[in-house]
KEDREN-917169 format. One record per residue: y, z, x of N, C-alpha, C, CB in turn; residue in three letters. Coordinates in Angstrom, 2 decimals, padded with zeros to 5 digits. Glycine has a CB too. Layout:
- Y,Z,X,Y,Z,X,Y,Z,X,Y,Z,X,ALA
...
END
This chain:
- 216.00,-031.62,-153.37,214.81,-030.86,-153.21,215.89,-030.33,-151.11,212.68,-032.27,-153.42,MET
- 215.12,-028.71,-151.28,216.53,-028.06,-150.09,215.74,-027.97,-149.16,217.48,-026.42,-150.30,GLU
- 215.98,-028.23,-148.10,215.58,-027.69,-147.59,215.53,-026.34,-146.42,215.41,-028.38,-147.64,GLU
- 214.17,-026.14,-146.65,213.91,-024.58,-145.93,214.49,-024.36,-144.61,212.35,-024.26,-145.67,ALA
- 214.61,-023.36,-144.20,216.26,-023.44,-142.71,215.27,-023.33,-141.63,217.88,-021.63,-142.51,ASP
- 215.10,-022.84,-140.73,213.84,-023.17,-139.73,214.08,-021.49,-139.31,214.05,-024.73,-138.19,PRO
- 215.14,-021.62,-139.15,215.56,-020.03,-138.26,216.25,-019.50,-139.54,216.89,-020.09,-136.55,HIS
- 216.32,-018.66,-140.18,216.19,-017.65,-141.52,216.92,-016.24,-140.64,214.10,-017.33,-142.24,PRO
- 218.61,-016.38,-141.12,218.69,-014.54,-140.96,217.54,-013.47,-141.36,219.89,-014.00,-141.94,VAL
- 217.61,-012.84,-140.65,216.86,-011.48,-141.13,218.41,-010.57,-142.24,216.23,-010.28,-139.17,LEU
- 218.40,-009.68,-143.12,219.00,-008.38,-143.20,218.80,-007.49,-142.43,218.81,-007.85,-144.11,SER
- 219.93,-006.80,-142.45,219.45,-005.50,-141.17,218.97,-004.48,-141.63,220.56,-004.83,-140.27,PRO
- 218.37,-004.41,-142.81,217.46,-004.10,-143.44,216.36,-004.12,-143.43,217.54,-004.31,-144.01,SER
- 215.61,-005.86,-142.96,214.30,-005.51,-142.46,213.85,-006.14,-141.51,213.42,-005.56,-143.26,ILE
- 213.20,-004.93,-140.42,212.61,-005.07,-139.85,212.01,-006.21,-138.91,212.30,-004.65,-140.37,SER
- 212.42,-007.04,-137.71,211.53,-007.61,-138.04,210.03,-008.20,-138.16,211.90,-007.82,-137.98,PRO
- 208.76,-006.84,-137.43,208.16,-007.20,-137.30,207.64,-005.40,-138.48,207.99,-007.93,-135.85,LEU
- 206.96,-004.74,-138.22,205.89,-003.76,-138.98,205.19,-002.90,-138.13,204.80,-004.52,-139.74,THR
- 204.83,-002.03,-138.09,203.75,-001.32,-137.48,202.67,-001.91,-137.58,203.56,-000.16,-137.91,PRO
- 202.09,-002.83,-138.27,201.21,-003.10,-138.66,201.10,-005.55,-137.59,201.51,-002.50,-140.71,LEU
- 202.23,-005.37,-137.68,202.13,-006.42,-137.65,202.29,-006.95,-135.48,203.31,-006.87,-138.93,GLN
- 201.57,-007.64,-135.20,201.67,-007.67,-133.85,201.87,-008.96,-133.16,200.63,-007.11,-133.39,VAL
- 203.19,-009.04,-131.83,203.92,-009.96,-131.63,203.54,-010.09,-130.18,205.30,-009.75,-132.04,ASP
- 202.52,-011.18,-130.83,202.25,-011.83,-129.28,203.07,-012.45,-127.68,201.71,-012.85,-129.67,PRO
- 204.81,-012.37,-128.03,204.55,-011.42,-126.52,203.94,-010.33,-126.12,205.49,-010.99,-126.05,VAL
- 204.59,-009.51,-126.55,204.43,-008.33,-126.42,202.44,-007.78,-126.16,205.28,-007.82,-127.82,THR
- 201.89,-008.64,-127.06,200.16,-008.24,-127.00,199.83,-009.43,-125.78,199.03,-008.58,-128.91,ASP
- 200.16,-010.42,-125.02,199.42,-010.47,-124.61,200.27,-010.01,-123.47,198.67,-011.46,-124.83,THR
- 201.63,-009.59,-122.96,202.01,-008.98,-121.70,200.60,-007.13,-121.36,204.23,-008.51,-122.07,ALA
- 200.80,-006.53,-122.89,200.08,-005.72,-122.91,198.43,-005.99,-122.35,200.31,-005.36,-124.12,MET
- 197.85,-006.72,-122.82,196.74,-007.83,-122.09,196.58,-007.69,-120.51,197.29,-009.48,-122.34,ALA
- 197.98,-008.02,-120.30,197.85,-008.02,-118.86,197.46,-006.42,-117.45,199.32,-008.67,-118.69,LEU
- 197.76,-005.80,-118.22,197.85,-004.77,-117.40,196.41,-003.88,-117.15,198.96,-003.97,-117.99,ARG
- 196.22,-002.78,-117.22,195.36,-001.67,-116.74,194.59,-002.65,-115.26,194.05,-001.03,-118.25,GLY
- 192.50,-002.77,-115.12,192.66,-003.22,-113.97,192.62,-003.97,-113.79,192.31,-003.03,-113.33,PRO
- 192.80,-004.77,-112.10,193.62,-006.00,-112.37,192.01,-006.57,-111.44,195.72,-006.21,-111.60,CYS
- 191.36,-008.17,-111.69,190.93,-008.35,-111.84,190.93,-009.01,-109.84,190.94,-008.59,-113.17,PRO
- 191.88,-009.52,-110.19,192.34,-010.49,-108.47,192.50,-008.86,-107.35,194.77,-011.78,-108.63,LEU
- 192.13,-007.24,-107.70,192.52,-007.49,-106.56,190.16,-007.41,-106.05,194.13,-005.98,-105.88,LEU
- 189.36,-007.97,-107.10,188.41,-007.80,-105.98,187.93,-009.26,-105.76,187.16,-006.70,-106.32,PHE
- 188.87,-010.05,-106.33,188.64,-011.43,-105.65,188.30,-011.41,-104.21,189.86,-012.27,-105.77,LEU
- 188.71,-011.17,-103.30,189.09,-011.21,-101.77,187.10,-010.32,-101.46,191.18,-009.89,-101.21,PRO
- 187.49,-009.82,-102.12,185.28,-008.86,-102.20,184.68,-010.33,-101.95,184.27,-007.86,-104.61,LEU
- 184.61,-010.92,-103.45,183.48,-010.92,-103.68,183.73,-013.09,-103.08,183.00,-010.10,-105.56,VAL
- 184.94,-013.09,-102.55,185.28,-014.13,-100.94,184.78,-014.01,-100.30,186.23,-014.19,-100.09,LEU
- 184.79,-013.05,-099.79,183.22,-012.76,-098.75,182.70,-012.47,-098.48,182.75,-012.69,-098.13,LEU
- 181.87,-011.93,-099.32,180.79,-011.74,-099.93,179.85,-013.49,-100.14,181.32,-010.88,-101.36,ALA
- 180.06,-014.30,-100.42,179.88,-015.45,-100.92,180.44,-016.18,-099.93,180.35,-015.65,-102.19,ALA
- 180.80,-016.23,-098.47,181.11,-016.95,-097.65,180.26,-016.08,-097.06,182.41,-017.33,-097.31,GLY
- 179.59,-015.14,-095.84,179.12,-015.28,-095.46,177.66,-015.36,-095.63,179.61,-014.95,-095.05,LEU
- 177.13,-015.18,-097.42,176.00,-015.96,-098.37,176.23,-016.96,-097.83,176.03,-016.08,-099.98,ALA
- 177.23,-018.35,-098.04,177.04,-019.13,-097.51,176.71,-020.04,-095.98,177.53,-019.14,-097.98,GLN
- 177.77,-018.77,-095.40,177.87,-019.23,-094.12,175.76,-019.37,-093.27,179.19,-017.80,-093.28,LEU
- 175.36,-018.66,-093.58,173.89,-017.89,-093.14,173.00,-019.31,-093.97,173.55,-015.75,-094.05,SER
- 173.79,-019.22,-094.85,172.40,-020.07,-095.74,172.33,-021.69,-095.54,172.59,-019.87,-097.64,GLU
- 173.43,-021.90,-095.23,174.11,-023.27,-094.28,173.20,-023.73,-093.70,175.19,-023.05,-093.14,GLY
- 173.79,-022.33,-092.67,173.27,-022.57,-090.63,171.65,-022.76,-091.02,173.57,-020.56,-089.09,ALA
- 170.54,-023.06,-089.39,169.44,-023.22,-090.08,169.43,-022.53,-088.19,168.73,-024.90,-091.06,THR
- 168.31,-021.96,-088.36,167.42,-021.83,-087.41,167.97,-022.73,-085.34,165.96,-022.64,-088.42,TYR
- 167.11,-023.65,-085.80,167.62,-023.93,-084.39,169.21,-024.65,-084.23,166.49,-024.96,-083.73,ARG
- 170.11,-024.25,-086.11,171.43,-024.49,-084.84,171.71,-023.54,-083.88,172.87,-024.62,-085.42,GLN
- 171.11,-022.06,-084.90,171.79,-020.73,-084.09,170.41,-021.00,-082.56,171.61,-018.57,-085.42,PHE
- 169.92,-021.23,-081.96,169.25,-021.62,-081.34,170.24,-022.42,-080.65,168.20,-022.02,-081.90,VAL
- 170.85,-023.31,-080.65,171.51,-024.37,-079.94,173.21,-023.03,-080.04,171.45,-026.44,-081.03,THR
- 173.46,-023.10,-079.85,174.24,-021.86,-080.75,174.41,-020.62,-079.27,172.87,-021.06,-082.51,ARG
- 173.48,-019.95,-079.18,173.38,-018.25,-078.89,172.08,-017.92,-077.90,173.10,-017.30,-080.54,HIS
- 170.90,-019.03,-077.43,169.57,-018.86,-076.99,169.62,-019.73,-075.17,168.39,-019.73,-078.39,PHE
- 170.00,-019.51,-074.59,169.71,-019.55,-073.29,169.48,-017.94,-072.49,170.91,-020.41,-072.70,ASP
- 167.90,-018.66,-071.99,167.13,-017.41,-072.01,165.74,-019.18,-071.61,167.18,-015.95,-074.04,ASN
- 165.32,-018.41,-069.80,166.31,-018.19,-068.66,167.72,-018.02,-068.48,166.19,-018.99,-068.03,PRO
- 168.14,-017.26,-068.54,169.78,-017.28,-067.93,170.42,-019.12,-067.52,169.71,-016.14,-066.05,LYS
- 171.02,-019.91,-067.74,170.75,-021.18,-066.51,171.73,-020.76,-065.75,170.94,-022.97,-066.88,THR
- 171.27,-021.01,-064.23,171.98,-021.02,-064.13,173.06,-021.99,-062.62,171.76,-019.94,-064.50,SER
- 174.31,-020.81,-062.48,175.67,-021.19,-061.69,176.21,-020.29,-060.96,176.73,-021.55,-062.46,ALA
- 177.14,-021.08,-060.54,178.25,-019.84,-059.52,178.66,-019.19,-059.78,179.24,-019.89,-058.93,ALA
- 179.24,-018.79,-061.03,179.72,-017.56,-061.54,179.57,-017.58,-062.78,180.97,-017.25,-061.27,ASN
- 180.30,-016.87,-064.26,180.53,-016.26,-064.86,181.00,-017.13,-065.66,181.00,-015.38,-064.48,ASP
- 182.42,-018.21,-065.10,182.93,-018.24,-065.81,182.70,-019.66,-065.81,183.94,-017.59,-065.79,ARG
- 181.66,-020.29,-064.23,181.50,-022.00,-064.41,180.30,-021.69,-065.49,180.96,-023.16,-062.71,LEU
- 179.47,-020.31,-064.96,178.43,-020.74,-066.68,179.31,-021.21,-068.05,177.50,-019.01,-067.43,TYR
- 180.45,-020.00,-067.91,180.31,-020.74,-069.67,180.91,-021.70,-070.30,180.61,-019.97,-070.68,CYS
- 181.78,-022.35,-068.87,181.95,-023.46,-068.60,181.50,-024.96,-069.32,181.59,-023.28,-067.62,ASN
- 179.95,-024.78,-068.56,179.31,-025.66,-068.38,177.84,-025.66,-069.60,179.13,-025.56,-066.87,LEU
- 177.70,-023.98,-070.20,177.02,-024.53,-071.30,177.97,-024.64,-072.36,175.84,-023.74,-071.70,LEU
- 178.87,-024.23,-072.47,179.28,-024.36,-073.88,179.75,-025.79,-074.58,180.37,-023.44,-073.99,MET
- 180.06,-026.82,-073.32,180.67,-028.21,-072.63,178.66,-028.96,-073.50,181.10,-028.09,-069.87,GLN
- 177.73,-028.50,-072.72,176.25,-028.54,-073.12,175.68,-028.42,-074.31,175.67,-027.74,-072.58,ARG
- 176.22,-027.80,-075.43,175.94,-027.23,-076.11,176.04,-028.47,-077.44,176.66,-025.98,-075.95,ARG
- 177.75,-028.57,-077.16,178.85,-029.63,-077.83,179.28,-029.09,-079.13,178.21,-031.19,-078.13,GLY
- 180.26,-027.76,-077.72,180.90,-027.04,-078.45,182.36,-026.71,-077.91,180.11,-026.00,-078.68,LEU
- 182.33,-027.77,-077.89,183.66,-028.42,-077.06,184.70,-029.81,-078.05,182.82,-029.29,-075.36,THR
- 182.77,-030.56,-078.09,183.98,-032.23,-078.81,184.28,-032.01,-079.58,183.65,-033.72,-079.24,ARG
- 184.63,-031.23,-080.74,186.24,-031.21,-081.75,187.51,-030.94,-081.38,186.32,-030.27,-082.76,VAL
- 187.05,-029.50,-080.80,188.13,-029.01,-080.18,187.32,-027.71,-079.86,189.57,-028.93,-081.05,PHE
- 187.55,-026.35,-078.70,187.80,-025.76,-077.80,186.74,-024.62,-078.93,189.51,-025.65,-077.21,CYS
- 185.64,-024.74,-079.20,185.05,-023.63,-080.03,185.46,-021.80,-079.19,183.05,-024.08,-080.06,LYS
- 187.29,-021.35,-080.37,187.10,-020.48,-079.06,186.06,-018.81,-078.93,188.76,-020.10,-078.72,ARG
- 185.11,-018.76,-079.13,184.22,-017.37,-079.13,183.06,-017.58,-079.41,184.58,-016.32,-080.01,ARG
- 182.01,-017.92,-077.88,180.25,-018.00,-078.34,179.91,-016.85,-076.82,179.21,-020.32,-078.24,ASN
- 178.59,-015.92,-077.87,177.99,-015.28,-077.37,176.44,-016.30,-076.82,177.98,-014.11,-078.32,THR
- 175.98,-015.76,-075.88,174.37,-016.66,-075.46,173.94,-015.22,-074.98,174.30,-018.29,-073.89,PHE
- 172.11,-015.54,-076.35,172.00,-014.35,-075.30,170.88,-014.74,-074.56,171.80,-012.82,-075.90,ILE
- 170.17,-013.84,-073.80,169.28,-014.05,-072.76,168.15,-013.86,-073.18,169.45,-013.37,-071.71,HIS
- 167.20,-013.61,-073.92,166.49,-013.67,-074.16,164.75,-014.25,-074.96,167.08,-013.32,-074.05,ALA
- 163.98,-013.36,-074.14,162.77,-014.88,-075.51,162.81,-014.79,-076.68,160.95,-014.91,-075.64,PRO
- 162.26,-015.65,-077.34,163.03,-016.48,-078.46,162.01,-015.29,-079.38,162.79,-018.68,-078.65,ALA
- 160.86,-015.16,-079.63,159.79,-014.23,-079.94,160.97,-012.77,-080.48,158.59,-013.95,-078.27,GLY
- 161.46,-012.06,-079.01,163.10,-011.31,-079.47,163.91,-011.77,-079.97,163.93,-010.89,-078.65,GLN
- 164.41,-012.58,-080.34,165.19,-012.86,-081.09,165.23,-012.60,-083.16,165.16,-014.07,-080.52,LEU
- 163.26,-013.82,-083.16,162.83,-013.34,-084.25,162.72,-012.24,-084.45,162.00,-013.68,-084.50,GLN
- 161.55,-011.29,-084.07,161.94,-010.49,-084.46,163.09,-009.35,-084.83,161.46,-010.47,-084.19,ALA
- 163.83,-009.58,-084.97,164.65,-008.85,-085.29,164.89,-008.93,-087.12,165.78,-009.22,-084.33,ILE
- 164.51,-010.00,-086.78,164.47,-010.33,-088.57,163.66,-009.44,-089.59,163.77,-011.82,-088.86,CYS
- 162.36,-008.77,-088.88,161.18,-008.17,-089.02,161.54,-006.88,-088.87,160.16,-008.59,-088.18,ALA
- 160.65,-006.82,-088.06,159.81,-005.37,-087.09,160.99,-004.71,-085.89,158.05,-006.17,-085.87,ARG
- 161.45,-006.03,-085.44,162.49,-005.50,-084.87,163.52,-005.50,-084.77,162.50,-005.47,-084.29,GLY
- 163.61,-005.21,-086.14,165.68,-004.83,-086.26,165.51,-003.53,-088.16,167.27,-007.61,-086.91,GLY
- 166.19,-003.34,-088.08,166.67,-002.32,-088.92,167.69,-003.31,-089.59,167.28,-000.89,-088.14,THR
- 167.67,-003.52,-091.78,168.13,-003.92,-092.68,169.91,-003.34,-092.71,167.12,-003.54,-093.75,HIS
- 170.51,-004.16,-093.05,172.14,-003.57,-092.62,172.55,-003.60,-094.24,173.40,-004.84,-091.33,VAL
- 172.22,-004.80,-094.55,173.01,-005.23,-095.66,172.89,-006.75,-095.79,174.49,-004.79,-095.49,ARG
- 172.57,-007.38,-097.46,172.23,-008.34,-098.08,171.20,-009.17,-097.14,173.42,-008.99,-098.53,LEU
- 171.80,-009.82,-095.94,170.76,-010.45,-095.22,170.77,-010.43,-093.19,170.92,-012.04,-095.91,ASN
- 171.31,-009.44,-093.68,172.52,-008.51,-091.58,170.71,-007.33,-091.40,175.52,-006.27,-092.29,LEU
- 171.15,-007.30,-090.34,169.96,-007.04,-089.22,170.16,-006.45,-088.01,169.39,-008.17,-088.79,TYR
- 170.28,-005.55,-087.32,170.38,-004.75,-086.29,169.35,-004.84,-085.44,170.55,-003.57,-086.66,ASP
- 169.19,-005.64,-084.71,168.56,-005.41,-084.00,168.26,-003.41,-083.77,169.16,-006.32,-083.04,SER
- 166.98,-002.90,-082.70,166.60,-002.14,-082.12,166.64,-001.64,-080.63,165.88,-002.32,-082.47,LEU
- 167.01,-003.51,-080.31,166.41,-003.41,-078.23,168.37,-003.81,-078.01,164.50,-005.58,-077.19,GLU
- 168.32,-003.38,-077.35,169.51,-004.08,-076.33,168.98,-005.58,-076.03,169.70,-003.14,-074.66,SER
- 170.10,-006.55,-075.65,170.13,-007.69,-075.20,171.08,-007.76,-074.12,170.34,-008.53,-076.16,PHE
- 170.78,-009.15,-073.17,171.89,-008.92,-071.86,172.22,-010.20,-072.06,171.39,-008.48,-070.13,ASN
- 174.12,-010.58,-073.08,174.66,-010.98,-074.15,175.41,-012.22,-072.83,175.65,-009.65,-075.27,VAL
- 175.90,-012.75,-072.40,177.52,-013.18,-072.12,178.31,-014.12,-072.83,177.69,-013.71,-070.89,THR
- 179.43,-013.79,-073.43,180.49,-013.90,-074.13,181.55,-015.17,-074.35,181.03,-012.99,-073.69,THR
- 181.99,-015.79,-074.06,182.40,-016.71,-073.29,183.85,-016.74,-074.54,181.16,-018.16,-072.95,CYS
- 184.77,-016.90,-074.20,185.45,-016.87,-074.67,187.47,-018.09,-074.41,185.07,-015.54,-074.56,ARG
- 188.19,-018.87,-074.81,188.59,-020.05,-074.85,189.59,-019.83,-073.24,189.37,-020.45,-076.48,ALA
- 190.33,-020.40,-072.66,191.59,-019.55,-072.55,192.78,-020.67,-072.90,191.77,-018.79,-070.88,LEU
- 193.44,-019.98,-073.02,195.18,-020.93,-073.50,195.44,-022.17,-072.95,196.68,-020.15,-072.96,PRO
- 196.23,-022.96,-074.11,196.40,-024.44,-073.19,194.50,-025.03,-074.10,196.44,-024.05,-070.48,ARG
- 193.34,-024.18,-073.82,192.17,-025.27,-073.55,192.05,-026.40,-075.17,190.36,-024.15,-073.23,SER
- 191.67,-027.37,-074.80,191.90,-028.39,-075.73,190.65,-028.93,-075.69,193.03,-029.35,-075.47,ARG
- 190.32,-030.42,-076.31,189.12,-030.71,-076.03,189.46,-032.21,-075.16,188.16,-030.73,-077.44,PRO
- 188.08,-031.83,-074.03,187.69,-032.70,-073.09,187.62,-031.35,-072.01,188.79,-034.13,-072.80,GLY
- 188.86,-030.37,-071.77,189.09,-030.01,-070.78,189.29,-028.44,-071.15,190.10,-030.81,-070.20,HIS
- 188.41,-027.86,-071.58,188.20,-026.14,-072.19,188.51,-025.62,-071.60,187.15,-025.40,-072.48,CYS
- 188.42,-024.72,-071.62,187.95,-023.45,-069.88,188.17,-022.51,-070.62,189.05,-023.26,-068.07,ARG
- 186.80,-021.50,-069.66,186.71,-020.42,-070.40,186.50,-019.18,-069.71,185.80,-020.61,-071.28,TYR
- 186.58,-017.86,-069.92,185.94,-016.80,-069.43,185.62,-015.74,-069.46,186.09,-016.67,-068.94,ARG
- 184.13,-015.22,-068.98,182.93,-014.80,-069.42,183.54,-014.06,-069.52,181.77,-014.74,-068.96,ALA
- 182.51,-012.77,-070.31,182.17,-010.66,-070.83,180.79,-011.06,-070.05,181.89,-009.82,-073.32,ALA
- 180.05,-010.30,-069.61,178.64,-010.33,-070.19,178.39,-008.69,-070.29,177.42,-011.22,-069.10,ILE
- 177.21,-008.54,-070.58,176.92,-007.43,-071.50,175.08,-006.91,-071.74,177.63,-008.02,-072.99,GLY
- 174.84,-006.04,-071.67,173.68,-005.46,-072.64,173.98,-004.59,-073.83,172.77,-004.63,-071.86,ASN
- 173.26,-004.70,-075.11,174.24,-004.30,-076.04,173.40,-005.70,-077.06,176.25,-004.36,-075.42,THR
- 173.30,-004.07,-077.38,172.66,-004.52,-079.69,173.46,-005.64,-080.17,173.24,-002.91,-081.38,LYS
- 172.15,-006.53,-080.94,173.31,-007.65,-082.53,172.93,-007.62,-083.17,173.71,-009.08,-082.86,ILE
- 173.95,-008.02,-083.83,173.35,-007.96,-085.32,173.44,-009.67,-085.92,174.47,-006.72,-086.44,ARG
- 172.67,-010.02,-086.48,171.73,-011.70,-087.38,171.63,-011.65,-088.76,169.88,-011.97,-087.01,VAL
- 171.78,-012.43,-088.63,171.82,-012.93,-090.43,170.53,-013.39,-089.95,173.16,-014.30,-091.34,ALA
- 169.17,-013.02,-091.35,169.01,-013.77,-091.36,168.29,-014.58,-091.84,169.09,-013.71,-090.86,CYS
- 167.74,-015.67,-092.14,167.04,-016.65,-093.73,165.17,-017.07,-093.44,168.21,-018.84,-093.89,VAL
- 164.59,-016.89,-094.01,163.20,-016.46,-094.37,162.17,-016.39,-093.06,162.62,-017.53,-095.49,LYS
- 163.21,-015.08,-092.25,162.44,-014.49,-091.68,162.94,-015.02,-089.97,160.97,-014.82,-092.35,GLY
- 163.70,-015.92,-089.97,164.35,-016.43,-088.68,165.63,-016.05,-088.28,164.43,-017.73,-088.70,LEU
- 166.27,-015.64,-087.70,167.86,-015.57,-087.32,168.49,-017.22,-087.16,168.06,-014.63,-085.63,PRO
- 170.02,-016.64,-088.57,170.70,-018.47,-088.43,172.52,-017.68,-088.33,170.27,-020.04,-090.64,VAL
- 172.56,-016.48,-087.58,173.93,-016.43,-087.07,173.67,-015.22,-087.30,175.22,-017.17,-087.65,HIS
- 175.38,-015.66,-085.80,174.80,-014.04,-085.33,176.60,-013.13,-085.47,173.88,-014.07,-082.98,LEU
- 176.58,-011.69,-085.76,178.37,-011.34,-086.12,177.65,-010.97,-084.89,179.45,-010.21,-087.53,GLU
- 179.58,-010.69,-084.78,179.97,-010.92,-083.16,179.88,-008.63,-083.12,182.40,-012.19,-082.77,PRO
- 179.77,-008.21,-084.42,180.09,-006.36,-084.04,179.79,-005.59,-082.91,179.39,-005.45,-084.92,LYS
- 179.49,-006.70,-082.76,178.10,-005.50,-080.81,178.82,-006.06,-079.69,175.51,-006.26,-080.26,TYR
- 179.24,-007.27,-079.39,179.77,-007.95,-078.26,180.71,-008.04,-077.97,179.61,-008.80,-078.12,LEU
- 180.48,-007.58,-076.20,181.19,-008.30,-075.48,183.10,-008.82,-075.27,180.44,-009.14,-075.77,PRO
END
């Protein structure tokens, strides 16, 4: 019994593919053409990250990281930042590079998520009022145990993410 040749030689008169046949290699390559779904991936990841960031955060964490009213007394704003960043636990594992403290009553901050703010998108709200703030930025060569900060003070509107009517995340959009 004669075995069939697994690689038969085609005669020149027979084309390898007729117009109705599909070459799987070409078909696969054709499927990759057109709109590229990977272009939308960064947008999806950004939206998911923002949602996760604000949903994972709590109002209590927001207060710890950003609320200081009345403003804690210090000899100057640089010492204020060094003191508060350490006191609030923002220098334990690493020196948090940037953090803003808001000097306003808690009720005014909570109101941003309702009548005191304008809905921007998703769960983000812009304040109608301006707030006194201190933004602390880590100096070069800061390391845990020796975190040092410079301060920028200002009066600005703020943008927060809200969950269940309370601010849980401060966006840096308007901050000094």
